[in-house]
PLY file of the C-alpha trace (Angstrom):
ply
format ascii 1.0
element vertex 497
property float x
property float y
property float z
element edge 496
property int vertex1
property int vertex2
end_header
20.53 17.02 19.45
21.54 14.34 21.95
24.98 15.93 22.48
23.30 19.27 23.15
21.01 17.65 25.72
23.97 15.93 27.48
25.90 19.21 27.61
22.85 21.02 28.96
22.46 18.43 31.73
26.19 18.48 32.60
26.66 14.76 31.91
30.01 13.24 30.91
29.28 10.39 28.52
30.46 8.45 25.49
27.63 8.10 23.00
27.19 4.66 21.46
24.65 4.13 18.71
22.53 1.04 19.42
21.60 -0.97 16.34
20.14 -3.85 18.35
16.45 -4.26 19.14
15.03 -3.25 22.52
15.43 -6.67 24.18
19.05 -6.98 23.04
19.80 -3.46 24.23
18.35 -4.26 27.67
20.57 -7.37 27.82
23.61 -5.18 27.04
22.58 -2.91 29.90
22.25 -5.87 32.30
25.64 -7.26 31.28
27.39 -3.93 31.83
28.29 -3.37 28.17
26.57 0.01 28.43
25.82 2.14 31.49
22.55 3.72 30.45
19.91 3.87 27.77
18.39 7.27 27.09
14.99 7.79 25.52
14.39 11.31 24.27
10.67 10.75 24.66
11.20 10.31 28.41
12.54 13.89 28.58
10.08 15.33 26.04
6.93 13.29 25.42
6.10 15.47 22.42
9.45 14.90 20.71
8.12 12.67 17.90
5.26 15.06 17.06
7.62 18.05 17.13
10.06 16.26 14.85
7.23 15.36 12.46
6.01 18.95 12.33
9.54 20.26 11.84
10.46 17.99 8.95
7.06 17.40 7.35
4.98 20.04 5.59
1.23 19.64 5.39
-1.05 21.91 3.37
-3.80 23.55 5.33
-7.43 23.92 4.39
-6.99 27.62 3.56
-7.40 27.93 -0.21
-5.98 31.47 -0.41
-2.31 32.31 -0.91
-0.86 34.62 1.73
0.75 37.92 0.78
4.20 36.45 1.45
3.44 33.46 -0.77
2.18 35.67 -3.59
5.31 37.84 -3.35
7.55 34.77 -3.35
5.86 33.35 -6.46
6.12 36.70 -8.21
9.85 36.98 -7.52
10.70 33.32 -7.97
8.65 32.42 -11.02
7.45 28.84 -11.74
8.02 26.22 -9.04
10.65 23.85 -10.43
9.72 20.21 -9.89
12.35 17.55 -10.44
11.03 14.06 -11.08
12.39 10.61 -11.79
12.04 9.68 -15.45
10.65 6.35 -16.69
8.78 5.78 -13.46
5.19 5.22 -14.54
2.53 5.21 -13.23
3.97 8.04 -11.13
5.92 10.09 -13.65
7.81 9.90 -16.95
8.82 12.13 -19.84
6.99 11.51 -23.11
9.72 10.67 -25.62
7.92 12.28 -28.57
6.76 15.52 -26.93
9.12 15.86 -23.97
6.12 16.55 -21.72
5.42 15.08 -18.28
3.04 12.11 -18.06
1.66 10.06 -15.15
0.09 10.78 -11.75
2.36 13.79 -11.17
0.89 15.49 -14.23
-2.63 15.08 -12.78
-1.47 16.42 -9.43
0.19 19.53 -10.86
-2.78 20.21 -13.13
-5.09 20.32 -10.10
-2.60 22.18 -7.90
-2.05 24.97 -10.43
-5.69 26.09 -10.19
-6.59 25.15 -6.62
-6.07 28.58 -4.99
-8.82 31.15 -5.34
-6.62 34.24 -5.42
-3.96 33.15 -7.89
-2.61 30.46 -10.17
0.59 28.54 -9.45
2.96 27.87 -12.34
5.09 24.71 -12.41
8.16 23.80 -14.43
9.12 20.12 -14.57
12.57 18.64 -15.07
13.24 14.92 -15.68
16.20 13.14 -14.07
17.48 9.59 -14.69
17.34 8.77 -10.97
15.99 10.10 -7.70
19.51 10.65 -6.34
20.34 12.93 -9.28
17.15 14.88 -8.65
18.04 15.17 -4.94
21.51 16.43 -5.91
19.91 19.08 -8.12
17.68 20.08 -5.20
20.72 20.53 -2.97
22.36 22.74 -5.61
19.25 24.90 -5.85
18.57 23.96 -9.47
15.03 22.79 -8.58
12.64 23.47 -5.72
11.25 20.00 -4.98
11.53 16.32 -5.94
8.89 13.70 -6.75
8.50 10.91 -5.77
10.34 10.24 -2.52
9.77 7.77 0.30
11.61 9.25 3.25
11.02 8.68 6.93
11.11 11.62 9.34
14.65 10.59 10.33
15.81 10.42 6.71
14.34 13.85 6.00
16.14 15.25 9.03
19.44 13.77 7.91
19.03 15.20 4.40
17.76 18.54 5.75
14.65 18.48 3.58
10.90 18.82 4.16
8.47 16.14 3.02
4.79 16.64 2.27
2.04 14.23 3.15
1.76 11.39 0.58
0.05 12.06 -2.74
-1.02 8.41 -2.91
-0.67 5.16 -1.01
0.60 2.01 -2.65
1.61 -1.56 -1.88
5.04 -2.99 -2.55
5.21 -6.32 -4.35
8.17 -8.67 -4.68
8.86 -9.80 -8.24
10.31 -13.34 -8.21
10.93 -16.19 -10.64
7.66 -18.01 -11.28
9.39 -21.33 -10.66
10.41 -20.15 -7.17
7.20 -18.43 -6.11
6.21 -21.19 -3.66
9.68 -21.29 -2.09
10.10 -17.53 -1.72
10.17 -16.36 1.90
10.69 -12.78 2.99
11.92 -13.90 6.41
14.90 -15.93 5.23
18.13 -14.69 3.62
17.03 -12.69 0.58
19.16 -11.12 -2.14
17.21 -8.14 -3.51
17.99 -6.31 -6.76
18.15 -2.54 -6.25
18.08 0.33 -8.75
21.19 2.47 -8.48
20.57 6.02 -7.33
17.22 5.57 -5.58
17.45 6.72 -1.93
13.69 6.28 -1.45
14.03 2.59 -2.30
16.99 2.29 0.08
14.95 3.92 2.84
12.06 1.52 2.32
14.36 -1.51 2.52
16.07 -0.24 5.66
12.71 0.32 7.36
11.02 -2.95 6.35
13.74 -5.45 5.35
17.00 -4.36 7.02
18.50 -7.88 6.90
18.17 -8.32 3.14
21.34 -8.33 1.04
21.27 -5.69 -1.69
22.71 -6.11 -5.18
22.80 -3.00 -7.38
21.88 -2.71 -11.05
21.52 0.13 -13.53
17.73 0.24 -13.84
14.52 -1.73 -13.32
14.96 -3.71 -16.54
18.42 -4.83 -15.43
17.04 -5.76 -11.99
14.32 -7.91 -13.55
16.88 -9.62 -15.79
19.04 -10.30 -12.72
16.10 -11.96 -10.95
15.39 -14.08 -14.04
19.07 -15.13 -14.25
19.24 -16.06 -10.56
21.59 -13.21 -9.65
18.96 -11.91 -7.23
15.96 -13.45 -5.49
13.59 -10.55 -6.06
13.07 -6.89 -6.82
10.48 -4.79 -4.97
8.11 -2.82 -7.17
5.15 -0.60 -6.32
1.87 -2.20 -7.31
1.11 0.88 -9.42
4.09 0.05 -11.64
3.23 -3.60 -12.35
1.28 -2.73 -15.51
4.20 -0.75 -16.94
6.61 -3.72 -16.59
4.15 -6.49 -17.50
5.89 -7.15 -20.84
9.19 -7.81 -19.07
7.46 -9.99 -16.46
6.07 -12.18 -19.25
9.38 -12.19 -21.13
11.38 -13.37 -18.11
8.63 -15.60 -16.65
8.39 -13.60 -13.42
5.53 -13.38 -10.92
4.60 -11.02 -8.10
4.20 -11.72 -4.38
2.74 -9.16 -1.99
5.17 -8.06 0.72
2.37 -7.28 3.16
3.72 -3.78 3.69
1.47 -0.74 3.55
-1.58 -2.94 3.03
-4.96 -2.00 4.49
-5.15 -5.06 6.74
-1.68 -4.36 8.12
-2.54 -0.72 8.73
-5.68 -1.75 10.62
-3.70 -4.17 12.78
-1.18 -1.43 13.57
-3.98 0.90 14.72
-5.97 -1.75 16.57
-8.85 -1.68 14.08
-11.01 -4.57 12.91
-10.88 -5.07 9.13
-13.46 -7.03 7.13
-13.22 -7.78 3.41
-16.19 -9.57 1.84
-16.83 -10.72 -1.74
-20.58 -11.08 -2.06
-22.05 -13.56 -4.53
-20.43 -14.91 -7.69
-17.51 -13.26 -9.50
-15.50 -14.26 -12.57
-11.81 -15.17 -12.41
-10.60 -12.26 -14.55
-11.91 -8.97 -15.92
-10.59 -6.45 -18.43
-10.06 -2.92 -17.12
-7.49 -0.50 -15.75
-6.35 -2.43 -12.67
-3.82 0.21 -11.68
-6.31 3.09 -11.55
-8.99 0.98 -9.86
-6.48 -0.01 -7.17
-5.56 3.65 -6.74
-9.20 4.54 -6.09
-9.82 1.70 -3.62
-6.55 2.09 -1.73
-7.04 5.84 -1.41
-10.54 5.49 0.05
-9.62 2.60 2.33
-6.44 4.41 3.39
-8.55 7.40 4.43
-10.93 5.09 6.29
-8.01 3.77 8.34
-6.55 7.24 8.82
-9.76 8.77 10.17
-10.84 5.82 12.35
-9.61 5.37 15.91
-9.25 2.11 17.85
-11.32 0.00 18.45
-13.12 0.96 15.24
-13.97 -1.06 12.15
-13.20 -0.73 8.45
-15.30 -2.83 6.07
-14.75 -3.46 2.35
-17.50 -5.19 0.35
-17.25 -6.17 -3.33
-20.26 -7.28 -5.35
-20.95 -7.96 -9.03
-24.43 -6.42 -9.33
-25.20 -6.71 -13.05
-24.00 -8.52 -16.19
-24.80 -7.50 -19.78
-23.19 -7.89 -23.23
-19.94 -9.37 -21.87
-19.68 -6.58 -19.29
-20.15 -6.64 -15.52
-21.07 -3.80 -13.20
-19.28 -3.85 -9.84
-20.15 -2.12 -6.62
-17.39 -1.45 -4.06
-18.59 -0.32 -0.63
-16.02 1.01 1.87
-17.39 1.75 5.32
-15.74 2.92 8.54
-16.73 3.86 12.09
-14.43 6.86 12.08
-14.78 10.57 12.83
-17.26 11.13 10.00
-18.14 14.40 8.28
-20.82 17.04 8.69
-23.63 17.22 6.12
-22.47 20.73 5.20
-18.99 19.50 4.24
-19.97 16.41 2.18
-20.68 18.41 -1.05
-17.15 19.86 -0.85
-15.26 16.61 -0.27
-14.30 16.15 -3.92
-12.89 19.67 -4.28
-9.10 19.87 -4.59
-7.32 20.60 -1.27
-10.61 20.62 0.59
-10.54 19.76 4.32
-13.29 20.07 6.89
-11.15 21.78 9.51
-7.75 23.42 9.75
-6.39 20.89 12.25
-6.98 17.81 10.11
-3.89 18.32 7.96
-1.53 18.21 10.92
-3.42 15.65 12.97
-4.03 13.16 10.18
-1.37 14.06 7.60
-3.88 14.90 4.86
-3.57 17.25 1.88
-7.21 17.14 0.84
-6.26 16.30 -2.75
-6.73 12.53 -2.82
-10.51 12.56 -3.15
-10.40 15.01 -6.07
-8.06 12.66 -7.93
-10.22 9.68 -6.93
-13.36 11.26 -8.39
-11.53 12.11 -11.63
-10.33 8.53 -12.02
-13.80 7.11 -11.38
-15.22 9.52 -13.98
-12.59 8.44 -16.52
-13.73 4.85 -15.95
-17.35 5.93 -16.61
-18.18 5.06 -13.03
-19.91 6.77 -10.13
-18.81 7.57 -6.58
-21.16 8.42 -3.70
-20.55 9.24 -0.06
-22.69 9.13 3.07
-21.36 10.29 6.42
-22.39 11.36 9.89
-20.20 13.26 12.30
-18.96 10.96 15.06
-20.54 7.86 13.49
-18.58 7.08 10.34
-18.45 7.28 6.56
-19.52 5.05 3.66
-18.15 5.40 0.11
-19.80 3.53 -2.76
-17.95 3.20 -6.07
-19.66 1.68 -9.10
-17.68 0.77 -12.24
-18.22 -1.46 -15.28
-15.57 -3.95 -16.41
-15.41 -6.22 -19.45
-15.53 -9.98 -18.84
-12.36 -11.84 -19.86
-12.28 -15.22 -21.60
-9.33 -16.10 -19.37
-10.00 -18.43 -16.44
-8.12 -20.13 -13.65
-8.89 -23.48 -15.30
-7.29 -22.39 -18.60
-4.27 -20.96 -16.77
-3.62 -24.19 -14.90
-4.06 -26.93 -17.50
-3.73 -30.57 -16.45
-6.19 -30.37 -13.57
-9.69 -31.79 -14.08
-11.96 -29.77 -11.76
-14.92 -32.14 -12.08
-12.79 -34.91 -10.56
-11.72 -32.84 -7.56
-13.33 -32.31 -4.18
-12.50 -29.39 -1.86
-13.07 -28.92 1.86
-13.31 -25.30 3.05
-12.59 -24.70 6.74
-13.56 -21.20 7.92
-15.51 -19.82 10.87
-16.80 -16.93 8.72
-20.03 -18.03 6.98
-19.70 -15.35 4.25
-16.16 -16.49 3.45
-17.29 -20.14 3.32
-20.11 -19.27 0.95
-17.84 -17.27 -1.35
-15.12 -19.94 -1.47
-17.74 -22.58 -2.25
-19.16 -20.43 -5.07
-15.70 -19.85 -6.58
-14.87 -23.56 -6.46
-18.16 -24.67 -7.93
-17.92 -22.03 -10.67
-14.92 -23.91 -12.10
-16.50 -27.31 -11.53
-14.93 -28.29 -8.20
-17.28 -29.89 -5.68
-16.88 -28.12 -2.33
-17.95 -28.90 1.23
-17.68 -26.39 4.05
-17.25 -26.64 7.83
-16.86 -23.90 10.49
-13.86 -25.29 12.39
-10.88 -27.62 12.59
-12.53 -30.33 14.73
-15.46 -30.61 12.31
-13.03 -30.70 9.38
-11.07 -33.63 10.83
-14.30 -35.57 11.36
-15.45 -34.80 7.79
-12.11 -35.91 6.36
-12.24 -39.15 8.38
-15.74 -39.94 7.06
-14.75 -39.20 3.45
-11.69 -41.44 3.71
-13.86 -44.26 5.10
-16.16 -43.86 2.08
-13.19 -44.03 -0.29
-13.81 -40.48 -1.52
-10.97 -38.44 0.01
-10.61 -34.68 -0.49
-7.99 -33.55 -3.01
-7.84 -30.03 -1.59
-8.30 -28.50 1.86
-8.54 -24.72 2.19
-8.33 -23.46 5.77
-8.59 -20.10 7.49
-5.89 -19.16 10.00
-7.74 -17.30 12.78
-10.46 -19.64 14.11
-11.70 -20.27 17.66
-10.70 -23.44 19.57
-8.43 -24.85 16.81
-6.72 -22.35 14.50
-5.52 -23.07 10.97
-1.98 -24.01 11.98
-3.09 -26.43 14.71
-5.60 -27.99 12.31
-2.97 -28.39 9.56
-0.48 -29.97 11.96
-3.08 -32.47 13.15
-4.09 -33.22 9.57
-0.48 -33.94 8.60
0.04 -36.06 11.71
-2.97 -38.21 10.88
-2.62 -38.46 7.10
0.92 -37.37 6.24
0 1
1 2
2 3
3 4
4 5
5 6
6 7
7 8
8 9
9 10
10 11
11 12
12 13
13 14
14 15
15 16
16 17
17 18
18 19
19 20
20 21
21 22
22 23
23 24
24 25
25 26
26 27
27 28
28 29
29 30
30 31
31 32
32 33
33 34
34 35
35 36
36 37
37 38
38 39
39 40
40 41
41 42
42 43
43 44
44 45
45 46
46 47
47 48
48 49
49 50
50 51
51 52
52 53
53 54
54 55
55 56
56 57
57 58
58 59
59 60
60 61
61 62
62 63
63 64
64 65
65 66
66 67
67 68
68 69
69 70
70 71
71 72
72 73
73 74
74 75
75 76
76 77
77 78
78 79
79 80
80 81
81 82
82 83
83 84
84 85
85 86
86 87
87 88
88 89
89 90
90 91
91 92
92 93
93 94
94 95
95 96
96 97
97 98
98 99
99 100
100 101
101 102
102 103
103 104
104 105
105 106
106 107
107 108
108 109
109 110
110 111
111 112
112 113
113 114
114 115
115 116
116 117
117 118
118 119
119 120
120 121
121 122
122 123
123 124
124 125
125 126
126 127
127 128
128 129
129 130
130 131
131 132
132 133
133 134
134 135
135 136
136 137
137 138
138 139
139 140
140 141
141 142
142 143
143 144
144 145
145 146
146 147
147 148
148 149
149 150
150 151
151 152
152 153
153 154
154 155
155 156
156 157
157 158
158 159
159 160
160 161
161 162
162 163
163 164
164 165
165 166
166 167
167 168
168 169
169 170
170 171
171 172
172 173
173 174
174 175
175 176
176 177
177 178
178 179
179 180
180 181
181 182
182 183
183 184
184 185
185 186
186 187
187 188
188 189
189 190
190 191
191 192
192 193
193 194
194 195
195 196
196 197
197 198
198 199
199 200
200 201
201 202
202 203
203 204
204 205
205 206
206 207
207 208
208 209
209 210
210 211
211 212
212 213
213 214
214 215
215 216
216 217
217 218
218 219
219 220
220 221
221 222
222 223
223 224
224 225
225 226
226 227
227 228
228 229
229 230
230 231
231 232
232 233
233 234
234 235
235 236
236 237
237 238
238 239
239 240
240 241
241 242
242 243
243 244
244 245
245 246
246 247
247 248
248 249
249 250
250 251
251 252
252 253
253 254
254 255
255 256
256 257
257 258
258 259
259 260
260 261
261 262
262 263
263 264
264 265
265 266
266 267
267 268
268 269
269 270
270 271
271 272
272 273
273 274
274 275
275 276
276 277
277 278
278 279
279 280
280 281
281 282
282 283
283 284
284 285
285 286
286 287
287 288
288 289
289 290
290 291
291 292
292 293
293 294
294 295
295 296
296 297
297 298
298 299
299 300
300 301
301 302
302 303
303 304
304 305
305 306
306 307
307 308
308 309
309 310
310 311
311 312
312 313
313 314
314 315
315 316
316 317
317 318
318 319
319 320
320 321
321 322
322 323
323 324
324 325
325 326
326 327
327 328
328 329
329 330
330 331
331 332
332 333
333 334
334 335
335 336
336 337
337 338
338 339
339 340
340 341
341 342
342 343
343 344
344 345
345 346
346 347
347 348
348 349
349 350
350 351
351 352
352 353
353 354
354 355
355 356
356 357
357 358
358 359
359 360
360 361
361 362
362 363
363 364
364 365
365 366
366 367
367 368
368 369
369 370
370 371
371 372
372 373
373 374
374 375
375 376
376 377
377 378
378 379
379 380
380 381
381 382
382 383
383 384
384 385
385 386
386 387
387 388
388 389
389 390
390 391
391 392
392 393
393 394
394 395
395 396
396 397
397 398
398 399
399 400
400 401
401 402
402 403
403 404
404 405
405 406
406 407
407 408
408 409
409 410
410 411
411 412
412 413
413 414
414 415
415 416
416 417
417 418
418 419
419 420
420 421
421 422
422 423
423 424
424 425
425 426
426 427
427 428
428 429
429 430
430 431
431 432
432 433
433 434
434 435
435 436
436 437
437 438
438 439
439 440
440 441
441 442
442 443
443 444
444 445
445 446
446 447
447 448
448 449
449 450
450 451
451 452
452 453
453 454
454 455
455 456
456 457
457 458
458 459
459 460
460 461
461 462
462 463
463 464
464 465
465 466
466 467
467 468
468 469
469 470
470 471
471 472
472 473
473 474
474 475
475 476
476 477
477 478
478 479
479 480
480 481
481 482
482 483
483 484
484 485
485 486
486 487
487 488
488 489
489 490
490 491
491 492
492 493
493 494
494 495
495 496
C-alpha cells in the first residue's frame, strides 16, 4: 500500500520499517539517519476506519438472510467451523461423544436459529492447535476458525476477516507461588508459549513485545516449565483458570493479573471515570461458578465502556443483600452514563443478534449476541437480570445471584498470623473504600483505624509509636490528593525504615 502511494506521488525513496517508538524515530530523523517519516493518516484521516471495515466483519441488526446468502447456504451446505481442541472454557471435543463443548457450542446453538427466514447449519472440526486450524482455512477445508485474537494488521497480513469478539476476557500470568511477590511484568520475563498458537503470539507482540518466548508442546508442558523454573510465567485467559486448577495445585502455581483488557484499563484508555464499590460485609470465599459469573460481569461492564463516551462514568457496585442456610444472595449493579436505549428497545435487548440501530455494529463493534448469552448464564445460575435505560442518559443493569458460603477463609489460608494481635491502618481518601477495608479487617479479627490522607496517617503512626502500640500493617491507596500513596510510603520508610 505504501509503495503504491509513493509511486502515485512520483517519489523516489527507500522504505525502512521503523521498529522504534515515536520519540526514538523523531531522534533518528533529527540525526539524519532517515530523511522523512510518513504517516498514512496524514494523507487519509479515515485510513484506520477503512482498514477496520475492510478486514473486520460485523453482523448487522437485520435478522433476515438475503437472497444471496440463502443461495450460498443452499449450494455450500453447513458452515464448517474449525476450533482449537482442549481449550475450555471456549471450546473442546468431548472425548466420549466426539461432540463440541464450551462457549462455542452455546454460540452456534443460538446462531443456528437466530434468523427469521431460515436456519443455519454448522459443522465443527477439532484441531490440535490454532495454527493447524488456520492452515485448514487457507486450504479451504473449513470456512472459519475459533477462537482467534488477531489485530487488524495481523488479519490484513493473513488475508482473513475477523468478526467482533464473542466475549471479553482478562489475561492472567501463572507464576510460581514462591515467586509471586517478586514477579514483575516490566523486567526481563521468560514466558512459556504453546506451539502453534498465532493468537497468543499476536497478544504477546501487542502487549509484551520485549518478553523472551520459550516454546512448549501444550499448556500442561508450559505449566510444568514454569514450575521447574524453565520459564517465569505462562499467560492464560481468566476463563481457562478453572480448567487448569488441578495442575495449578499440583505444581504450586498462582495467578497474577496482567492488567490487560481489564475494565479499569479500558476506562482509562477512553477517558472514563471508573468506580468499583463493595458495599457492606462480604465473606472471604464463596462456592459457585466463578468463570460464568465473570463472563456475565465482564460482558455487561465491557458494553458499558463501549457505549459510553468521555468524560462519562462507569460504576460497579457489589452487595451481599441476604444470607440464609449457608447461602448468600448477591446483587451486582453496573451503571453507565452512556448512549442509553429507548424504552421500545429494552424488551428486545436479550434477543440474539438484537441491536437498536443498524449503525451500532460498525460504530461500536457489536454483534448483539452477548446479552442473549449473558441472560442464559444468569438463568442457569438461578439468578435474575434487570435493565433500566434512558436514551442519552445511560443504562443500569442489575444481576442477582445466590452463592454458597465456603468454610475457607483468609485466616485459614495464611496460618501463623494471629489477627487479634494485629493492628491495621487504612489510608484512603474514598470513605466507602475505607469503610469496606475496615469491615474486611475486623471480620477476621484485625483491629483497623482509618484516615483520609498521607499526612494524617503519618501523624497517627507517630502517636501510636509514642504509645508503644505500633501498627503491624499499613494499607494505602495510590491516588490521593496532596500526598499520594507513593509519596506517603517513601516518607514512612524514611522515618521508620
